[in-house]
C-alpha positions in Angstrom: 98.5 93.1 100.4 101.6 91.4 99.0 101.9 90.1 95.7 103.4 86.8 96.3 100.3 85.9 98.2 98.2 86.5 95.3 96.8 84.1 92.7 97.8 85.8 89.2 95.7 83.4 87.3 92.4 84.7 89.1 93.5 88.1 90.1 92.3 89.2 86.4 89.1 87.9 86.9 88.4 90.4 89.8 89.8 93.1 88.0 86.7 94.2 85.7 84.5 94.3 89.1 87.2 96.4 91.0 87.1 98.8 87.9 83.3 99.0 88.3 83.4 99.4 91.7 86.1 102.1 92.0 84.0 104.0 89.1 80.6 103.6 90.8 82.4 105.2 94.4 84.0 107.8 92.1 80.7 108.7 90.7 78.7 108.6 93.9 81.3 110.8 95.7 81.8 113.2 92.8 85.6 112.8 92.4 85.6 113.7 89.0 88.7 112.4 87.3 91.3 113.3 90.2 93.8 110.7 91.2 96.3 110.9 93.9 98.5 112.7 91.7 95.9 116.1 92.3 96.6 118.0 95.6 92.8 118.1 95.9 92.3 114.3 95.9 92.6 113.6 99.9 91.3 117.2 101.2 88.0 115.8 99.1 88.2 112.4 100.9 88.7 114.0 104.2 85.9 116.5 103.6 83.1 113.7 102.4 84.0 111.5 105.2 83.4 114.5 107.8 80.2 115.4 106.0 79.0 112.1 106.2 79.4 111.9 109.9 82.6 110.6 110.3 85.3 111.3 112.7 89.1 110.5 111.9 91.2 109.5 114.4 94.9 109.2 114.5 95.9 107.2 117.7 98.3 104.4 119.1 95.3 102.6 120.4 95.6 100.4 117.3 99.0 99.1 118.5 97.2 96.4 120.6 94.0 97.1 119.9 90.7 95.8 121.8 86.9 95.5 120.6 84.0 94.0 122.2 86.6 92.8 125.0 88.6 90.8 122.2 92.3 91.8 121.7 92.9 91.6 118.3 96.7 92.7 118.5 97.8 95.4 115.8 95.4 96.5 113.1 96.3 99.4 110.8 92.9 101.0 110.5 89.2 100.1 111.5 85.8 101.8 111.2 83.5 101.7 114.0 79.8 102.7 112.8 77.6 105.0 115.3 74.8 102.4 114.8 76.3 99.1 114.3 73.4 98.3 111.2 73.5 101.8 109.8 76.4 103.3 107.8 75.0 106.2 106.7 75.0 107.5 110.3 78.4 107.8 110.5 81.0 106.8 113.1 84.8 106.5 113.9 87.6 105.6 111.6 90.4 105.1 113.6 94.2 104.9 112.0 97.2 103.6 113.4 99.3 107.1 113.9 103.1 105.8 113.8 102.8 105.0 110.3 103.9 107.4 107.5 101.8 110.0 106.1 101.7 108.1 103.0 100.6 105.0 104.6 98.0 106.8 106.5 96.4 108.3 103.1 96.1 105.0 101.8 94.5 103.4 104.8 92.1 106.3 104.7 91.0 105.2 101.3 90.9 101.7 102.7 88.1 102.6 104.9 86.4 104.6 102.5 86.0 101.5 100.4 84.7 99.5 103.2 82.1 102.3 104.0 80.7 102.7 100.5 81.0 98.9 99.9 77.8 97.6 98.5 78.9 94.3 97.6 79.9 92.4 100.7 77.3 91.4 103.5 79.0 94.1 106.4 75.7 93.5 108.5 77.4 95.4 111.6 80.8 95.7 113.4 79.6 93.4 116.3 81.5 90.3 116.1 79.0 88.7 118.2 76.3 89.2 116.1 75.0 86.1 114.4 74.1 87.7 111.5 78.2 88.1 111.1 79.0 84.5 111.3 79.6 84.1 107.6 81.1 87.7 106.9 83.7 87.2 109.9 84.7 83.9 108.9 88.5 83.8 107.9 88.0 82.7 104.0 85.3 85.7 103.6 87.4 88.5 105.5 90.5 87.8 103.1 88.3 87.7 100.1 86.9 91.0 101.4 90.2 92.5 102.2 91.6 92.1 98.8 88.4 93.2 97.1 88.9 96.3 99.3 92.8 96.6 98.6 92.1 96.4 94.7 89.3 98.9 94.8 91.2 101.3 96.7 94.0 101.1 94.0 91.8 101.6 91.4 90.1 104.3 92.7 93.6 106.1 93.7 95.1 105.4 90.6 93.2 105.0 87.6 94.3 102.6 85.2 93.8 103.9 81.9 95.6 107.2 83.6 98.4 105.5 84.9 99.2 103.5 81.7 99.1 106.7 79.9 101.4 108.4 82.1 103.7 104.9 81.7 103.9 105.3 78.2 104.2 109.0 78.1 107.5 108.9 80.1 108.8 105.8 78.2 108.7 103.9 81.5 110.5 106.0 83.3 109.5 104.3 87.1 111.5 107.4 88.7 109.3 110.1 87.2 106.2 107.9 87.9 107.1 107.5 91.9 107.7 111.4 91.7 104.3 111.9 90.0 102.5 109.4 92.4 104.6 110.6 95.3 101.2 111.0 97.9 101.0 107.5 98.5 103.7 104.6 98.9 106.2 103.5 96.4 105.6 99.9 96.7 102.0 100.5 96.5 102.3 102.4 93.0 104.8 99.8 92.0 102.3 97.0 92.9 99.4 98.4 90.6 101.8 98.5 88.0 103.0 94.8 88.0 99.3 93.8 88.4 98.6 94.9 84.9 102.2 94.6 83.6 102.5 92.8 80.2 106.3 92.8 80.0 107.9 90.3 82.5 108.7 92.6 85.5 110.7 91.3 88.4 109.6 92.8 91.7 110.6 92.8 95.4 110.5 94.5 98.7 112.8 94.3 101.4 113.2 95.2 105.2 116.2 95.7 106.8 115.9 95.9 110.8 118.8 95.5 113.5 118.2 92.4 116.1 119.1 92.5 119.6 123.0 92.5 118.8 122.8 95.4 116.8 123.4 93.2 113.4 121.7 93.8 110.3 118.9 91.4 109.3 117.2 91.3 106.2 113.8 90.5 105.6 112.2 89.5 101.9 108.7 90.8 102.6 107.5 90.4 98.7 108.8 89.4 95.7 107.2 88.5 92.1 108.3 87.9 88.6 105.9 87.5 85.7 108.7 85.9 83.9 110.1 83.3 86.0 108.6 81.7 89.1 112.4 80.8 90.4 112.7 84.6 90.7 115.4 85.0 93.5 115.6 88.9 94.8 118.6 87.4 97.2 120.9 86.6 94.4 120.0 90.2 93.0 120.8 92.4 96.1 124.0 90.1 96.5 125.2 90.6 92.9 127.8 93.2 92.7 126.8 94.1 89.0 123.2 95.0 90.0 121.7 98.3 90.8 120.3 96.9 93.9 123.2 96.0 95.3 124.4 99.4 95.0 121.5 100.9 96.3 121.7 98.5 99.4 125.2 99.7 99.9 124.7 103.5 99.2 121.4 103.4 101.2 120.2 105.8 98.6 117.7 105.3 95.5 119.3 104.4 92.4 118.1 103.2 88.7 120.2 101.8 85.8 121.3 98.9 84.0 122.1 95.8 86.0 124.3 92.8 84.9 122.9 89.7 86.6 123.7 86.3 85.8 125.5 87.3 82.7 122.1 88.9 81.7 121.2 92.9 81.4 118.3 94.3 83.0 117.0 97.7 83.5 116.1 98.3 87.2 114.7 101.2 89.5 115.7 100.6 93.1 114.0 103.2 96.1 115.4 103.5 99.3 113.5 104.6 102.5 115.1 105.1 106.1 113.7 104.7 109.1 110.1 103.6 108.4 108.0 102.3 110.6 106.1 98.8 109.3 104.3 95.8 110.5 106.1 92.5 110.0 104.1 89.9 108.3 102.9 86.8 110.3 105.3 84.6 108.6 108.3 86.8 109.4 107.0 87.4 112.9 104.7 84.9 115.0 102.9 88.0 116.7 102.0 91.3 114.7 104.6 93.8 115.3 105.6 97.3 114.3 109.3 97.7 113.6 111.6 100.7 112.4 113.3 99.4 109.6 114.9 100.6 106.2 113.0 99.4 103.0 113.8 99.0 99.5 111.3 98.4 96.7 112.9 97.2 93.3 111.3 96.8 89.9 112.9 96.0 86.6 112.8 94.4 83.1 115.2 92.6 81.0 117.1 95.2 78.8 115.6 94.0 75.7 112.1 93.8 76.8 112.8 97.5 78.2 114.1 98.9 75.2 111.2 97.6 73.2 108.5 99.2 75.6 110.2 102.6 75.2 109.2 102.0 71.5 105.6 101.6 72.0 103.0 104.4 72.3 99.8 104.5 74.4 96.4 104.9 72.5 93.8 106.2 74.6 90.5 103.8 74.3 87.7 106.3 74.0 85.1 103.8 75.1 86.8 102.5 78.0 89.4 103.3 80.3 90.1 100.0 81.2 92.6 98.1 78.5 95.3 99.5 76.4 
């Protein structure tokens, strides 16, 4: 899921059913109040899936996966049911093994949501089944995948708890990323941005080497609640920005940035030698590359100073709002 692909005028209408679905699954699997901050979270998930009759396979067959004699190319994860019409009989969960441990954990939750899903018509995993004509249409699959991704985020990071943590540390994103270190940095920040009231800017960049050994920078994702003309290239190449310093030093940094004579508070997270798929708008075929990744999030300085003066009020009747 990429924020630049999401229609933010519609997504917030999706969040309430997402919260409800995540809460239903949480209750059904007896997860209690645990989130990915808790060490037991993924242990419970793995034990649950094993108890339901699912075997988890970390494998490279998903590099170029074939199913029902059809070549699907690379897919991050997939679940094949033992009986194509009955999820409750278990099956096999396949997850691409070259990804980081953090990404593999997220993919496992993604597959759990599909298995527990009651809202979409997953009649079977047989792509020749006439009952699946609607389900396997591109339009339907995109909607299902978005809903699944959002539900996985809500299950891993209940928003009321995350917002409490954000205000408790005065929006110190370094601390939040440390607390939620079990999953990928961009995943945590995306979930924050989806709920952000304070006009954040966000970007994710990949740097890979081309055939001649030169560094090539790809803008994978970017979003700004404040300015539709947000341009991450201007920020990264601006010597007064924390992003520029992080990119040059190839390490995570945070602090105040001066960009176009405006002050910002930015947090940049730099990771080396990670394996990622290039999106279809970057590569004509789905391919896995080894790259350096930088995730950037920031607010204008005056807004960030205002945020730090706020207090979080726990809502006793709902965990869905400030």
